[in-house]
N, CA, C and O atoms as CSV, one atom per row, in Angstrom:
chain,resi,resn,atom,element,x,y,z
A,1,MET,N,N,62.438,160.907,139.174
A,1,MET,CA,C,61.762,159.224,137.626
A,1,MET,C,C,61.160,158.968,139.581
A,1,MET,O,O,61.499,159.283,140.722
A,2,PHE,N,N,59.858,158.026,138.674
A,2,PHE,CA,C,58.116,157.428,139.144
A,2,PHE,C,C,58.545,156.025,139.017
A,2,PHE,O,O,58.546,155.639,137.848
A,3,ALA,N,N,58.861,155.271,139.775
A,3,ALA,CA,C,58.823,153.651,140.019
A,3,ALA,C,C,56.790,153.317,140.142
A,3,ALA,O,O,55.822,153.753,140.766
A,4,PHE,N,N,57.053,152.461,139.272
A,4,PHE,CA,C,54.933,152.008,139.433
A,4,PHE,C,C,55.425,150.782,139.901
A,4,PHE,O,O,56.316,150.359,139.165
A,5,HIS,N,N,55.193,150.116,140.776
A,5,HIS,CA,C,54.599,148.433,141.598
A,5,HIS,C,C,53.906,148.214,141.343
A,5,HIS,O,O,53.160,149.180,141.501
A,6,SER,N,N,53.168,147.078,140.744
A,6,SER,CA,C,51.506,146.180,140.038
A,6,SER,C,C,51.596,145.009,141.266
A,6,SER,O,O,52.413,144.318,141.874
A,7,VAL,N,N,50.449,145.242,141.194
A,7,VAL,CA,C,49.950,143.936,141.977
A,7,VAL,C,C,48.342,142.935,141.261
A,7,VAL,O,O,47.146,143.099,141.505
A,8,TYR,N,N,49.213,141.722,140.148
A,8,TYR,CA,C,47.320,141.464,139.762
A,8,TYR,C,C,45.809,141.505,140.658
A,8,TYR,O,O,45.736,141.120,141.825
A,9,LEU,N,N,44.849,141.952,140.011
A,9,LEU,CA,C,43.647,141.836,141.327
A,9,LEU,C,C,42.899,140.319,140.310
A,9,LEU,O,O,41.808,139.776,140.485
A,10,LYS,N,N,43.924,140.010,139.332
A,10,LYS,CA,C,43.232,139.153,138.472
A,10,LYS,C,C,43.823,137.393,138.233
A,10,LYS,O,O,44.955,136.929,138.374
A,11,PRO,N,N,42.927,136.935,137.950
A,11,PRO,CA,C,43.483,135.163,138.130
A,11,PRO,C,C,44.974,135.987,136.577
A,11,PRO,O,O,44.949,137.176,136.257
A,12,LEU,N,N,45.894,135.067,136.027
A,12,LEU,CA,C,46.702,134.865,135.638
A,12,LEU,C,C,45.294,134.845,133.816
A,12,LEU,O,O,45.039,135.467,132.785
A,13,GLU,N,N,45.090,134.247,134.219
A,13,GLU,CA,C,44.304,133.868,132.305
A,13,GLU,C,C,43.170,134.918,132.349
A,13,GLU,O,O,42.520,135.107,131.321
A,14,ILE,N,N,42.901,135.591,133.438
A,14,ILE,CA,C,42.410,136.950,132.807
A,14,ILE,C,C,43.654,137.745,132.469
A,14,ILE,O,O,43.517,138.220,131.342
A,15,VAL,N,N,45.329,138.215,133.255
A,15,VAL,CA,C,45.719,138.729,132.798
A,15,VAL,C,C,46.223,138.602,131.685
A,15,VAL,O,O,46.072,139.350,130.720
A,16,ASP,N,N,46.516,138.155,131.718
A,16,ASP,CA,C,46.927,137.037,129.935
A,16,ASP,C,C,45.555,137.797,128.753
A,16,ASP,O,O,45.873,138.217,127.641
A,17,GLN,N,N,44.375,137.836,129.167
A,17,GLN,CA,C,44.019,138.230,127.778
A,17,GLN,C,C,44.195,139.772,127.724
A,17,GLN,O,O,44.121,140.183,126.565
A,18,PHE,N,N,44.403,140.721,128.631
A,18,PHE,CA,C,44.270,141.631,128.074
A,18,PHE,C,C,46.313,141.932,128.175
A,18,PHE,O,O,46.601,143.106,127.941
A,19,ILE,N,N,47.115,141.328,128.372
A,19,ILE,CA,C,48.713,141.201,128.043
A,19,ILE,C,C,49.112,141.976,126.525
A,19,ILE,O,O,50.125,142.667,126.628
A,20,ASP,N,N,48.571,141.971,125.338
A,20,ASP,CA,C,48.477,142.594,123.755
A,20,ASP,C,C,48.536,143.807,125.138
A,20,ASP,O,O,49.396,144.119,125.962
A,21,ALA,N,N,47.415,144.157,124.905
A,21,ALA,CA,C,46.796,145.414,125.293
A,21,ALA,C,C,47.465,146.510,125.957
A,21,ALA,O,O,47.176,147.633,125.544
A,22,HIS,N,N,48.247,146.423,126.840
A,22,HIS,CA,C,49.186,146.492,128.325
A,22,HIS,C,C,50.084,146.657,127.453
A,22,HIS,O,O,50.362,147.844,127.285
A,23,ARG,N,N,50.967,145.538,126.482
A,23,ARG,CA,C,52.260,145.674,125.846
A,23,ARG,C,C,52.070,146.847,124.894
A,23,ARG,O,O,52.927,147.584,124.405
A,24,ALA,N,N,51.084,146.849,124.782
A,24,ALA,CA,C,50.629,148.257,123.177
A,24,ALA,C,C,51.701,149.754,124.290
A,24,ALA,O,O,52.725,150.427,124.171
A,25,TYR,N,N,50.298,149.505,125.499
A,25,TYR,CA,C,50.348,150.827,125.820
A,25,TYR,C,C,52.170,151.456,126.142
A,25,TYR,O,O,52.777,152.514,125.974
A,26,LEU,N,N,52.529,149.862,126.762
A,26,LEU,CA,C,54.256,150.286,127.093
A,26,LEU,C,C,55.226,150.883,126.309
A,26,LEU,O,O,56.062,151.727,126.633
A,27,ARG,N,N,54.971,150.213,124.962
A,27,ARG,CA,C,55.543,150.648,123.523
A,27,ARG,C,C,55.907,152.222,123.570
A,27,ARG,O,O,56.927,152.910,123.630
A,28,SER,N,N,53.903,152.494,123.483
A,28,SER,CA,C,53.139,153.672,122.790
A,28,SER,C,C,54.501,154.632,123.964
A,28,SER,O,O,55.445,155.288,123.523
A,29,LEU,N,N,54.253,154.467,125.082
A,29,LEU,CA,C,55.925,154.756,126.071
A,29,LEU,C,C,57.110,155.186,126.608
A,29,LEU,O,O,57.633,156.100,127.246
A,30,MET,N,N,57.394,153.670,125.840
A,30,MET,CA,C,58.622,154.217,124.839
A,30,MET,C,C,59.373,154.991,123.812
A,30,MET,O,O,60.343,155.726,123.622
A,31,GLU,N,N,58.458,154.454,123.316
A,31,GLU,CA,C,58.103,155.900,121.942
A,31,GLU,C,C,58.544,157.265,122.037
A,31,GLU,O,O,59.333,157.922,121.357
A,32,ARG,N,N,57.583,157.629,123.417
A,32,ARG,CA,C,58.271,158.621,123.752
A,32,ARG,C,C,58.512,159.298,124.924
A,32,ARG,O,O,57.987,160.235,125.526
A,33,LYS,N,N,59.240,158.730,125.045
A,33,LYS,CA,C,60.665,158.701,125.701
A,33,LYS,C,C,60.349,158.856,127.779
A,33,LYS,O,O,60.979,159.398,128.687
A,34,ILE,N,N,59.196,158.133,127.716
A,34,ILE,CA,C,58.653,158.302,128.719
A,34,ILE,C,C,58.267,156.779,129.792
A,34,ILE,O,O,57.956,156.715,130.981
A,35,LEU,N,N,58.449,155.742,128.789
A,35,LEU,CA,C,59.067,154.619,129.845
A,35,LEU,C,C,60.570,154.955,129.624
A,35,LEU,O,O,61.299,155.462,128.772
A,36,VAL,N,N,60.655,154.196,131.298
A,36,VAL,CA,C,62.958,153.229,131.058
A,36,VAL,C,C,62.718,152.419,131.013
A,36,VAL,O,O,62.672,152.054,129.839
A,37,CYS,N,N,62.368,151.414,131.931
A,37,CYS,CA,C,62.100,149.618,131.891
A,37,CYS,C,C,60.926,149.621,131.974
A,37,CYS,O,O,60.292,150.667,132.115
A,38,SER,N,N,60.271,148.218,131.891
A,38,SER,CA,C,59.506,147.462,132.961
A,38,SER,C,C,59.948,145.757,132.637
A,38,SER,O,O,60.640,145.181,131.797
A,39,GLY,N,N,59.131,145.364,133.798
A,39,GLY,CA,C,58.994,143.988,133.709
A,39,GLY,C,C,58.326,142.913,134.847
A,39,GLY,O,O,58.827,142.850,135.970
A,40,PRO,N,N,56.963,141.933,134.411
A,40,PRO,CA,C,56.715,141.489,135.470
A,40,PRO,C,C,57.905,140.800,136.900
A,40,PRO,O,O,59.135,140.748,136.929
A,41,GLN,N,N,57.029,140.432,137.766
A,41,GLN,CA,C,57.616,140.143,139.114
A,41,GLN,C,C,58.215,138.279,139.046
A,41,GLN,O,O,57.668,137.567,138.203
A,42,VAL,N,N,58.951,137.858,139.663
A,42,VAL,CA,C,58.844,137.222,139.401
A,42,VAL,C,C,59.045,136.205,141.250
A,42,VAL,O,O,60.105,136.433,141.834
A,43,PRO,N,N,57.981,135.167,141.993
A,43,PRO,CA,C,56.941,135.472,140.459
A,43,PRO,C,C,55.639,135.759,140.150
A,43,PRO,O,O,54.942,136.401,140.935
A,44,ARG,N,N,55.356,135.484,139.426
A,44,ARG,CA,C,54.186,136.731,138.133
A,44,ARG,C,C,53.456,136.260,139.431
A,44,ARG,O,O,52.787,135.236,139.566
A,45,THR,N,N,53.695,137.114,140.250
A,45,THR,CA,C,52.295,138.433,140.565
A,45,THR,C,C,51.519,139.955,140.497
A,45,THR,O,O,50.371,140.164,140.889
A,46,GLY,N,N,52.510,141.034,139.856
A,46,GLY,CA,C,52.303,142.515,139.355
A,46,GLY,C,C,53.851,142.652,138.453
A,46,GLY,O,O,54.662,142.379,137.568
A,47,GLY,N,N,53.691,142.868,138.822
A,47,GLY,CA,C,54.934,143.992,138.035
A,47,GLY,C,C,55.864,144.887,138.282
A,47,GLY,O,O,55.976,145.031,139.499
A,48,PHE,N,N,57.051,145.989,137.290
A,48,PHE,CA,C,57.529,147.146,137.817
A,48,PHE,C,C,57.286,148.086,136.592
A,48,PHE,O,O,57.359,147.475,135.526
A,49,ILE,N,N,57.046,149.271,136.490
A,49,ILE,CA,C,57.579,150.263,135.723
A,49,ILE,C,C,58.216,151.222,135.622
A,49,ILE,O,O,57.509,152.118,136.085
A,50,LEU,N,N,59.665,151.865,135.118
A,50,LEU,CA,C,60.785,152.742,135.746
A,50,LEU,C,C,59.686,153.760,134.652
A,50,LEU,O,O,59.457,153.333,133.520
A,51,LEU,N,N,59.064,155.108,135.121
A,51,LEU,CA,C,58.919,156.262,134.175
A,51,LEU,C,C,59.887,157.259,134.543
A,51,LEU,O,O,60.599,157.345,135.543
A,52,ASN,N,N,59.736,158.195,133.258
A,52,ASN,CA,C,60.799,159.744,133.007
A,52,ASN,C,C,59.692,160.578,132.626
A,52,ASN,O,O,59.331,160.946,131.508
A,53,ALA,N,N,59.052,160.886,134.180
A,53,ALA,CA,C,57.769,161.737,133.757
A,53,ALA,C,C,57.674,162.803,134.964
A,53,ALA,O,O,57.976,162.545,136.129
A,54,GLY,N,N,57.026,164.518,134.305
A,54,GLY,CA,C,57.627,164.997,134.176
A,54,GLY,C,C,56.864,165.952,136.057
A,54,GLY,O,O,56.975,167.087,136.520
A,55,SER,N,N,56.283,164.881,136.448
A,55,SER,CA,C,55.466,164.979,137.782
A,55,SER,C,C,55.024,163.939,138.199
A,55,SER,O,O,54.651,163.098,137.380
A,56,LYS,N,N,54.938,163.700,139.501
A,56,LYS,CA,C,53.274,162.580,140.277
A,56,LYS,C,C,52.245,162.527,139.236
A,56,LYS,O,O,52.012,161.593,138.468
A,57,ASP,N,N,51.465,164.048,139.349
A,57,ASP,CA,C,49.745,163.853,139.062
A,57,ASP,C,C,50.843,162.948,137.644
A,57,ASP,O,O,50.840,161.719,137.575
A,58,GLU,N,N,51.927,164.084,136.360
A,58,GLU,CA,C,51.167,163.073,135.114
A,58,GLU,C,C,52.387,161.730,135.036
A,58,GLU,O,O,53.006,161.544,133.988
A,59,ALA,N,N,52.573,161.036,136.018
A,59,ALA,CA,C,52.870,159.685,136.406
A,59,ALA,C,C,52.373,159.499,136.589
A,59,ALA,O,O,52.377,158.631,135.716
A,60,ALA,N,N,50.492,159.136,137.624
A,60,ALA,CA,C,49.656,159.268,138.044
A,60,ALA,C,C,48.310,158.842,136.952
A,60,ALA,O,O,47.414,158.009,136.816
A,61,ASP,N,N,48.728,159.714,136.495
A,61,ASP,CA,C,47.326,159.435,134.751
A,61,ASP,C,C,48.463,159.225,134.091
A,61,ASP,O,O,48.873,159.275,135.251
A,62,ILE,N,N,49.637,158.992,133.235
A,62,ILE,CA,C,50.106,158.266,132.494
A,62,ILE,C,C,49.597,156.140,132.778
A,62,ILE,O,O,48.930,155.535,131.939
A,63,MET,N,N,50.074,155.541,133.948
A,63,MET,CA,C,49.178,155.128,134.585
A,63,MET,C,C,47.946,154.512,135.089
A,63,MET,O,O,47.833,153.349,135.474
A,64,ALA,N,N,46.817,155.626,135.037
A,64,ALA,CA,C,46.061,155.630,134.907
A,64,ALA,C,C,44.825,155.048,134.308
A,64,ALA,O,O,43.783,154.521,134.697
A,65,LYS,N,N,45.734,155.565,132.558
A,65,LYS,CA,C,45.426,155.052,131.547
A,65,LYS,C,C,46.155,153.178,130.689
A,65,LYS,O,O,46.147,152.749,129.535
A,66,ASP,N,N,46.505,152.791,131.593
A,66,ASP,CA,C,47.261,152.059,131.529
A,66,ASP,C,C,45.793,150.500,131.487
A,66,ASP,O,O,45.103,150.169,132.451
A,67,PRO,N,N,45.750,149.875,130.064
A,67,PRO,CA,C,44.139,149.097,130.094
A,67,PRO,C,C,44.213,147.982,131.602
A,67,PRO,O,O,43.246,147.527,132.214
A,68,TYR,N,N,46.046,147.718,131.967
A,68,TYR,CA,C,45.602,147.104,132.969
A,68,TYR,C,C,44.405,147.669,134.609
A,68,TYR,O,O,43.992,147.161,135.651
A,69,VAL,N,N,44.323,148.879,133.930
A,69,VAL,CA,C,44.290,149.547,135.320
A,69,VAL,C,C,43.212,149.443,134.909
A,69,VAL,O,O,42.511,148.666,135.556
A,70,LEU,N,N,42.569,150.107,133.729
A,70,LEU,CA,C,41.744,150.464,133.146
A,70,LEU,C,C,40.547,149.395,133.344
A,70,LEU,O,O,39.376,149.636,133.638
A,71,ASN,N,N,41.090,148.300,133.129
A,71,ASN,CA,C,40.060,146.677,132.967
A,71,ASN,C,C,40.414,146.500,134.459
A,71,ASN,O,O,40.192,145.357,134.859
A,72,GLY,N,N,40.775,147.120,135.128
A,72,GLY,CA,C,40.663,146.163,136.765
A,72,GLY,C,C,41.490,145.661,137.064
A,72,GLY,O,O,41.650,145.422,138.261
A,73,ILE,N,N,42.054,145.416,136.482
A,73,ILE,CA,C,43.543,143.705,135.629
A,73,ILE,C,C,44.584,143.904,136.620
A,73,ILE,O,O,45.050,142.902,137.163
A,74,ALA,N,N,45.242,145.667,137.098
A,74,ALA,CA,C,46.358,145.359,138.624
A,74,ALA,C,C,46.092,147.060,138.572
A,74,ALA,O,O,45.742,147.983,137.836
A,75,LYS,N,N,46.606,146.666,140.134
A,75,LYS,CA,C,46.374,147.731,140.044
A,75,LYS,C,C,47.836,148.548,140.547
A,75,LYS,O,O,48.625,147.837,139.925
A,76,TYR,N,N,48.592,149.423,141.157
A,76,TYR,CA,C,49.706,150.336,140.876
A,76,TYR,C,C,49.718,150.913,142.026
A,76,TYR,O,O,48.716,151.482,142.462
A,77,GLU,N,N,51.125,150.833,142.837
A,77,GLU,CA,C,51.592,151.829,143.462
A,77,GLU,C,C,52.575,152.772,143.195
A,77,GLU,O,O,53.543,152.336,142.572
A,78,LEU,N,N,52.589,153.964,143.503
A,78,LEU,CA,C,53.885,154.435,142.781
A,78,LEU,C,C,54.734,155.234,144.075
A,78,LEU,O,O,54.393,155.856,145.081
A,79,ILE,N,N,56.086,154.820,143.409
A,79,ILE,CA,C,56.783,155.832,144.226
A,79,ILE,C,C,57.004,156.291,142.967
A,79,ILE,O,O,56.884,155.806,141.842
A,80,GLU,N,N,57.523,157.835,143.622
A,80,GLU,CA,C,58.430,158.942,143.498
A,80,GLU,C,C,60.123,158.716,143.931
A,80,GLU,O,O,60.404,157.906,144.815
A,81,PHE,N,N,60.757,159.183,143.514
A,81,PHE,CA,C,62.594,158.988,144.215
A,81,PHE,C,C,62.966,160.129,143.326
A,81,PHE,O,O,62.427,160.687,142.371
A,82,GLU,N,N,63.922,160.255,143.890
A,82,GLU,CA,C,65.174,161.770,143.376
A,82,GLU,C,C,66.172,160.775,142.161
A,82,GLU,O,O,66.504,159.718,142.699
A,83,LEU,N,N,66.681,160.883,140.740
A,83,LEU,CA,C,67.591,159.823,140.249
A,83,LEU,C,C,69.550,160.658,141.383
A,83,LEU,O,O,70.300,161.592,141.100
A,84,LYS,N,N,69.549,160.149,141.973
A,84,LYS,CA,C,71.480,160.127,142.461
A,84,LYS,C,C,72.319,159.666,141.838
A,84,LYS,O,O,73.177,160.436,141.405
A,85,THR,N,N,72.429,158.063,141.505
A,85,THR,CA,C,73.585,157.128,141.277
A,85,THR,C,C,72.663,156.396,140.086
A,85,THR,O,O,71.488,156.116,140.326
A,86,CYS,N,N,73.241,156.118,138.848
A,86,CYS,CA,C,73.611,155.239,137.704
A,86,CYS,C,C,74.590,155.118,137.405
A,86,CYS,O,O,75.737,155.537,137.564
A,87,ALA,N,N,73.423,153.760,136.397
A,87,ALA,CA,C,75.290,153.110,136.238
A,87,ALA,C,C,75.262,153.975,134.619
A,87,ALA,O,O,74.226,154.539,134.265
A,88,GLU,N,N,76.365,153.984,133.844
A,88,GLU,CA,C,77.444,154.610,132.839
A,88,GLU,C,C,76.269,155.185,131.116
A,88,GLU,O,O,76.510,154.427,130.176
A,89,GLY,N,N,75.630,155.858,130.905
A,89,GLY,CA,C,74.998,155.430,129.672
A,89,GLY,C,C,73.422,155.630,130.323
A,89,GLY,O,O,72.539,156.170,129.657
A,90,PHE,N,N,73.193,155.128,131.695
A,90,PHE,CA,C,71.416,154.891,131.808
A,90,PHE,C,C,70.927,156.143,131.870
A,90,PHE,O,O,69.812,155.947,131.385
A,91,ARG,N,N,70.984,157.633,132.197
A,91,ARG,CA,C,71.105,158.845,131.187
A,91,ARG,C,C,70.856,159.704,130.215
A,91,ARG,O,O,70.356,160.785,129.904
A,92,ASP,N,N,71.559,158.521,129.783
A,92,ASP,CA,C,71.309,158.578,127.891
A,92,ASP,C,C,69.745,158.545,127.416
A,92,ASP,O,O,69.087,159.348,126.755
A,93,LEU,N,N,69.318,156.910,128.202
A,93,LEU,CA,C,68.002,157.112,127.856
A,93,LEU,C,C,66.137,158.067,128.659
A,93,LEU,O,O,64.922,158.012,128.471
A,94,LEU,N,N,67.172,158.819,129.562
A,94,LEU,CA,C,66.225,160.134,130.358
A,94,LEU,C,C,66.022,161.363,129.068
A,94,LEU,O,O,66.922,161.994,128.513
A,95,LYS,N,N,64.648,161.437,128.842
A,95,LYS,CA,C,64.576,162.921,128.302
A,95,LYS,C,C,66.004,163.656,128.571
A,95,LYS,O,O,66.171,164.826,128.228
């Protein structure tokens, strides 16, 4: 499993100009059963994304194609972890 913590590099007014493209990209990942969940931080200074990718390199490549990254809106920190414990039904969300 791979978690990404993002930090916005631009003011929210600029972030919001790219939010539709960012969300469309995330929807495409969800359709491919790669995205597990995502959402903005509170307060809104970045966000969190949980991916079920095959490798660290694949996860990094996926997020490098996010419109926020391509347009210099956000940077992501990649955290790889091994899933050991989860709520009932959670594993059903994974590939």
